[in-house]
C-alpha positions as CSV (number, residue, x, y, z in Angstrom):
1,M,17.5,-53.3,14.5
2,T,21.1,-52.3,14.0
3,S,22.3,-55.2,16.2
4,F,20.1,-57.6,14.4
5,F,21.7,-56.8,11.0
6,Q,25.1,-56.7,12.6
7,N,25.0,-60.0,14.5
8,T,22.5,-62.1,12.5
9,V,23.2,-60.9,8.9
10,G,26.9,-60.1,9.5
11,L,27.0,-56.6,8.1
12,P,29.6,-54.1,9.4
13,Y,28.3,-51.5,11.8
14,D,27.9,-48.6,9.3
15,W,25.9,-50.7,6.9
16,A,23.9,-52.4,9.7
17,W,22.9,-49.0,11.0
18,F,21.9,-47.7,7.6
19,V,19.9,-50.8,6.6
20,G,18.3,-51.0,10.1
21,T,17.3,-47.4,9.9
22,V,15.7,-47.7,6.5
23,V,13.8,-50.8,7.5
24,S,12.6,-49.1,10.7
25,I,11.4,-46.1,8.7
26,L,9.5,-48.4,6.3
27,L,8.0,-50.3,9.2
28,I,6.5,-47.0,10.4
29,A,5.7,-45.3,7.0
30,L,4.0,-48.2,5.2
31,P,1.6,-49.2,7.9
32,L,0.9,-45.5,8.5
33,M,-0.1,-45.1,4.8
34,L,-2.4,-48.1,5.1
35,A,-3.8,-46.7,8.3
36,V,-4.5,-43.3,6.6
37,A,-6.5,-45.1,3.9
38,M,-8.6,-47.1,6.4
39,I,-9.0,-44.1,8.7
40,I,-10.6,-42.1,5.9
41,Y,-13.1,-45.0,5.4
42,A,-13.7,-45.0,9.2
43,D,-14.2,-41.2,9.1
44,R,-16.9,-41.5,6.4
45,K,-18.6,-44.4,8.2
46,I,-18.8,-42.5,11.5
47,W,-20.3,-39.4,9.7
48,A,-22.8,-41.6,7.9
49,A,-23.9,-43.3,11.1
50,M,-24.4,-40.0,12.9
51,A,-26.5,-38.7,10.0
52,L,-28.4,-42.0,9.7
53,R,-26.9,-42.8,6.3
54,R,-24.9,-45.9,5.1
55,G,-21.6,-44.4,4.0
56,P,-19.3,-46.3,1.6
57,N,-20.7,-49.8,1.1
58,V,-20.1,-50.8,-2.6
59,V,-16.4,-51.1,-3.4
60,G,-15.2,-54.2,-1.6
61,P,-16.8,-56.0,1.4
62,F,-18.6,-53.3,3.5
63,G,-17.0,-50.7,1.3
64,L,-13.5,-51.3,2.7
65,L,-11.8,-50.7,-0.6
66,Q,-13.5,-47.3,-1.2
67,S,-10.4,-45.3,-0.1
68,F,-8.2,-47.3,-2.5
69,A,-10.6,-46.7,-5.3
70,D,-10.6,-43.0,-4.5
71,G,-6.8,-43.0,-4.5
72,L,-6.6,-44.8,-7.8
73,K,-9.1,-42.3,-9.3
74,V,-7.0,-39.3,-8.1
75,F,-3.8,-41.0,-9.3
76,L,-5.2,-41.4,-12.9
77,Q,-6.4,-37.8,-13.1
78,E,-4.4,-35.3,-15.1
79,T,-2.1,-32.9,-13.1
80,I,-3.2,-29.4,-14.0
81,I,-0.9,-26.5,-13.2
82,P,-2.4,-23.0,-13.7
83,T,-0.5,-21.0,-16.3
84,S,0.1,-18.1,-14.0
85,A,1.2,-20.3,-11.0
86,N,4.8,-20.6,-9.8
87,K,5.3,-24.2,-11.0
88,G,8.2,-25.2,-8.7
89,L,6.6,-23.9,-5.5
90,F,3.2,-25.1,-6.7
91,L,4.5,-28.7,-6.8
92,L,6.7,-28.3,-3.7
93,A,3.9,-27.3,-1.3
94,P,2.1,-30.7,-1.1
95,I,5.4,-32.5,-0.8
96,I,6.3,-30.3,2.2
97,T,2.9,-31.0,3.8
98,F,3.1,-34.8,3.3
99,T,6.7,-35.0,4.4
100,V,6.3,-33.1,7.6
101,A,3.3,-35.3,8.5
102,L,5.6,-38.3,8.3
103,I,8.8,-37.1,9.9
104,V,7.2,-36.4,13.3
105,W,6.4,-40.1,13.8
106,A,10.2,-40.7,14.2
107,V,10.0,-39.9,17.9
108,V,6.6,-41.4,18.8
109,P,7.1,-44.4,21.1
110,F,4.8,-47.3,20.2
111,Q,5.9,-49.4,23.1
112,E,8.8,-49.5,25.6
113,G,11.9,-49.5,23.5
114,M,9.9,-49.4,20.2
115,V,10.7,-46.0,18.8
116,L,12.7,-45.0,15.7
117,S,14.7,-42.2,17.4
118,N,14.6,-42.1,21.2
119,I,16.1,-38.6,21.5
120,N,16.1,-36.6,24.8
121,V,14.4,-33.6,23.2
122,G,11.7,-35.5,21.4
123,L,9.0,-33.1,22.4
124,L,10.9,-30.2,21.0
125,Y,11.4,-32.1,17.8
126,V,7.6,-32.6,17.6
127,L,7.0,-28.9,18.1
128,A,9.7,-27.9,15.5
129,A,8.7,-30.4,12.9
130,S,4.9,-30.0,13.1
131,S,5.4,-26.2,12.9
132,L,6.9,-26.6,9.5
133,G,3.5,-27.7,8.2
134,V,2.4,-24.1,7.9
135,Y,5.0,-23.6,5.1
136,G,3.1,-26.1,2.9
137,I,-0.1,-24.2,3.3
138,I,1.4,-20.7,2.7
139,I,3.4,-21.8,-0.3
140,A,0.4,-23.6,-1.8
141,G,-1.8,-20.5,-1.5
142,W,0.8,-18.1,-2.8
143,A,2.1,-20.2,-5.6
144,S,-1.4,-20.8,-7.0
145,N,-1.5,-17.1,-7.9
146,S,-5.2,-17.1,-7.1
147,K,-7.1,-14.8,-4.7
148,Y,-9.1,-17.3,-2.6
149,P,-6.3,-19.9,-2.0
150,F,-4.1,-17.0,-0.9
151,Y,-6.8,-15.9,1.6
152,S,-7.1,-19.4,2.8
153,A,-3.3,-19.8,3.3
154,L,-3.2,-16.6,5.4
155,R,-6.0,-17.9,7.5
156,G,-4.3,-21.3,7.9
157,A,-1.0,-19.6,9.0
158,A,-2.7,-17.4,11.5
159,Q,-4.7,-20.3,12.9
160,M,-1.8,-22.7,13.3
161,V,0.4,-20.0,14.9
162,S,-2.3,-19.0,17.3
163,Y,-3.0,-22.5,18.6
164,E,0.7,-23.5,18.7
165,V,1.2,-20.9,21.3
166,A,-1.4,-22.5,23.6
167,I,-0.1,-26.0,22.8
168,G,3.4,-24.8,23.7
169,F,2.3,-23.8,27.2
170,V,0.3,-27.0,27.6
171,L,3.5,-29.0,26.9
172,I,5.4,-27.0,29.4
173,A,3.1,-28.2,32.1
174,V,3.6,-31.8,31.0
175,V,7.4,-31.4,30.9
176,L,7.4,-29.9,34.4
177,W,5.5,-32.8,35.8
178,A,7.5,-35.5,33.9
179,G,10.8,-33.8,34.3
180,S,11.9,-34.7,30.7
181,F,11.4,-33.8,27.0
182,N,11.8,-37.5,26.1
183,L,8.4,-38.9,25.0
184,S,9.2,-42.4,26.4
185,T,10.1,-40.9,29.8
186,I,6.9,-38.9,29.8
187,V,4.9,-42.1,29.2
188,T,6.8,-44.1,32.0
189,E,6.3,-41.2,34.4
190,Q,2.5,-41.6,34.0
191,K,2.6,-45.1,35.5
192,G,0.6,-45.2,38.7
193,H,0.3,-41.5,38.6
194,I,-3.1,-41.3,40.4
195,F,-3.6,-43.2,43.7
196,G,-0.6,-45.3,42.8
197,F,-2.5,-47.5,40.3
198,I,-4.1,-45.2,37.7
199,N,-1.9,-44.5,34.7
200,G,-2.1,-41.1,32.9
201,F,-1.5,-37.4,33.5
202,G,-5.1,-36.8,32.2
203,F,-6.6,-38.0,35.5
204,N,-4.6,-35.4,37.4
205,P,-6.9,-32.4,38.4
206,L,-4.2,-29.9,37.5
207,L,-3.4,-31.5,34.1
208,F,-6.9,-32.6,33.0
209,P,-7.8,-29.0,31.8
210,M,-4.6,-29.0,29.9
211,A,-5.6,-32.3,28.3
212,V,-8.8,-30.7,27.1
213,V,-7.1,-27.6,25.8
214,F,-4.6,-29.8,23.9
215,L,-7.3,-31.9,22.4
216,I,-9.2,-28.9,21.1
217,S,-6.0,-27.1,20.0
218,S,-5.0,-30.2,18.1
219,M,-8.3,-30.1,16.2
220,A,-7.5,-26.5,15.3
221,E,-3.9,-27.3,14.4
222,T,-5.0,-29.9,11.9
223,Q,-7.8,-27.7,10.5
224,R,-10.5,-30.2,11.5
225,A,-14.1,-29.1,12.0
226,P,-15.3,-26.9,13.7
227,F,-12.0,-25.2,12.9
228,D,-11.8,-25.9,9.2
229,L,-11.8,-22.2,8.2
230,T,-9.1,-22.8,5.6
231,E,-11.7,-24.8,3.7
232,A,-14.9,-22.9,4.3
233,E,-16.5,-23.6,1.0
234,S,-19.1,-20.8,1.4
235,E,-16.4,-18.2,1.7
236,L,-13.2,-19.6,0.0
237,V,-14.5,-22.1,-2.6
238,A,-12.3,-25.0,-1.3
239,G,-9.4,-23.4,0.5
240,Y,-5.7,-23.3,-0.3
241,Q,-5.8,-26.5,-2.5
242,T,-8.5,-25.1,-4.9
243,E,-6.1,-25.2,-7.9
244,Y,-4.7,-28.6,-7.1
245,S,-5.6,-31.9,-8.8
246,S,-4.3,-35.5,-9.2
247,M,-1.5,-36.6,-6.9
248,A,-0.7,-33.1,-5.7
249,F,-4.2,-32.9,-4.2
250,A,-3.8,-36.5,-2.8
251,L,-0.7,-35.5,-0.9
252,F,-2.6,-32.7,0.9
253,W,-5.3,-35.2,1.6
254,L,-2.9,-37.9,3.0
255,G,-0.9,-35.3,4.9
256,E,-4.1,-34.0,6.6
257,Y,-5.1,-37.4,7.9
258,A,-1.5,-38.4,8.8
259,N,-1.5,-35.2,11.0
260,V,-4.8,-36.1,12.5
261,L,-3.5,-39.6,13.5
262,L,-0.3,-37.9,14.9
263,M,-2.3,-35.6,17.1
264,C,-4.4,-38.5,18.3
265,A,-1.1,-40.3,19.1
266,L,0.2,-37.3,21.0
267,N,-3.0,-36.9,23.0
268,A,-2.7,-40.6,24.1
269,T,1.1,-40.3,24.7
270,L,1.2,-37.0,26.6
271,F,-1.9,-37.3,28.8
272,W,-3.4,-40.8,28.8
273,G,-0.5,-43.2,29.3
274,G,0.6,-44.0,25.8
275,W,1.4,-47.7,25.6
276,L,0.4,-48.2,29.3
277,P,-3.0,-49.8,30.2
278,P,-5.4,-47.5,32.0
279,V,-4.8,-49.2,35.3
280,D,-1.5,-50.3,36.7
281,W,-2.6,-53.9,37.2
282,A,-0.3,-56.8,36.2
283,P,-2.8,-58.9,34.0
284,L,-3.4,-55.8,31.8
285,Y,0.3,-55.7,30.9
286,M,-0.1,-59.1,29.2
287,V,-1.7,-57.1,26.3
288,P,1.1,-55.6,24.2
289,G,1.7,-51.9,24.7
290,I,1.3,-51.1,21.1
291,I,-2.3,-52.5,21.2
292,W,-3.2,-50.1,24.1
293,L,-1.7,-47.2,22.1
294,F,-3.6,-48.0,19.0
295,A,-6.8,-48.4,21.0
296,K,-6.3,-44.9,22.5
297,I,-5.5,-43.5,19.0
298,L,-8.7,-44.9,17.6
299,F,-10.7,-43.5,20.5
300,F,-9.4,-40.0,20.0
301,F,-10.0,-40.3,16.2
302,F,-13.6,-41.2,17.0
303,V,-13.8,-38.1,19.1
304,F,-12.3,-36.0,16.2
305,S,-14.9,-37.5,13.8
306,W,-17.7,-37.1,16.4
307,V,-17.0,-33.4,16.7
308,R,-16.7,-32.9,12.9
309,A,-20.1,-34.6,12.4
310,T,-22.0,-32.7,15.1
311,V,-20.4,-29.2,15.8
312,P,-21.1,-26.4,13.4
313,R,-18.1,-24.4,12.0
314,Y,-16.8,-21.4,14.0
315,R,-16.6,-17.9,12.6
316,Y,-13.0,-16.8,12.1
317,D,-13.3,-14.1,14.9
318,Q,-14.6,-16.8,17.3
319,L,-11.7,-19.1,16.3
320,M,-9.1,-16.4,17.1
321,R,-10.8,-15.3,20.3
322,L,-10.8,-18.9,21.6
323,G,-7.1,-19.2,20.9
324,W,-5.8,-15.9,22.2
325,K,-8.3,-14.8,24.8
326,I,-9.3,-18.2,26.4
327,F,-6.7,-20.9,25.7
328,L,-3.6,-18.7,26.1
329,P,-4.5,-17.2,29.5
330,L,-5.8,-20.6,30.7
331,S,-2.7,-22.4,29.7
332,L,-0.5,-19.8,31.3
333,L,-2.5,-20.0,34.5
334,F,-2.1,-23.7,34.7
335,V,1.6,-23.5,34.0
336,F,1.8,-21.2,37.0
337,M,-0.3,-23.5,39.1
338,V,1.6,-26.7,38.1
339,S,5.0,-25.2,38.7
340,G,3.9,-23.7,42.1
341,Y,2.5,-27.1,43.2
342,L,5.6,-29.0,42.1
343,M,7.8,-26.5,43.9
344,L,5.9,-26.9,47.1
345,D,5.7,-30.7,46.7
346,R,9.3,-31.3,45.8
347,V,11.1,-28.5,47.6
348,G,8.8,-28.0,50.5
349,V,7.2,-25.0,52.2
350,P,10.0,-22.7,53.6
351,A,9.9,-22.3,57.3
């Protein structure tokens, strides 16, 4: 993008870099916002189909404009700030949540060479940036100066920290096999990974359990059912955003779905070949890589919605036990097994 503005438009390098970066950010952020709106519609349609209902079907053809109508309704509502709330932090919390949901997309490769920032520590950036999301939840609960949102914020913090530990060990196994923290390199290392023609770490017997752990942990990380204990209405009214209204509430809403799409993209990128087709066969590469990536993202989003529509909510003790007593030991075991296998495979068995 920088070279385009430098060579075609004739801008000096500094201005070409600045304009190119801004345009690249908009090319990611604006379609992502549209995708969030449509993915909310898809979520409701999937739930409705599984419950033998119709879902949104009035606003626009087939109800396609329902999300935009909901957004307009929220935008026109009055922003109410409780008198005893900390006003600055109360308004800052949804901004943090929404911003963090966007900045992680900077290192997600959509196709070979199509990434905003192709940094060598992309995976560490994803971990660092996504971990900041917990601040939005904690600040929202504390700044509301209300008992139940505060309880929900503490639950959310404990839940996100618990499953990030397991996610961290899962990613260690992926990094060991790929030999890089760069997300583009991780995708290219998955080409012909199984039998020389199947793309994806997820088909590897040593990494498939890690793919399952990552998928379930990503549901818990984004507070999706059956792990939506931060919004357990029977216990906490409506969670940490109980006191929010208007656009402040909408930013939480948009941030949640942007995070869900991000986790779907990471599942596809880390384990299932990213922009690569499922099979390393020349005719399949005629389909643009970004189409393969979007198809995988939509598949994983369907899985997220399927689970939400069919699996009952966990109790909080079950949630913590799954994270600390099952996923953590399991991920540690497979890190040991993967590193041992790679050492024997690459270094050889000592005589």
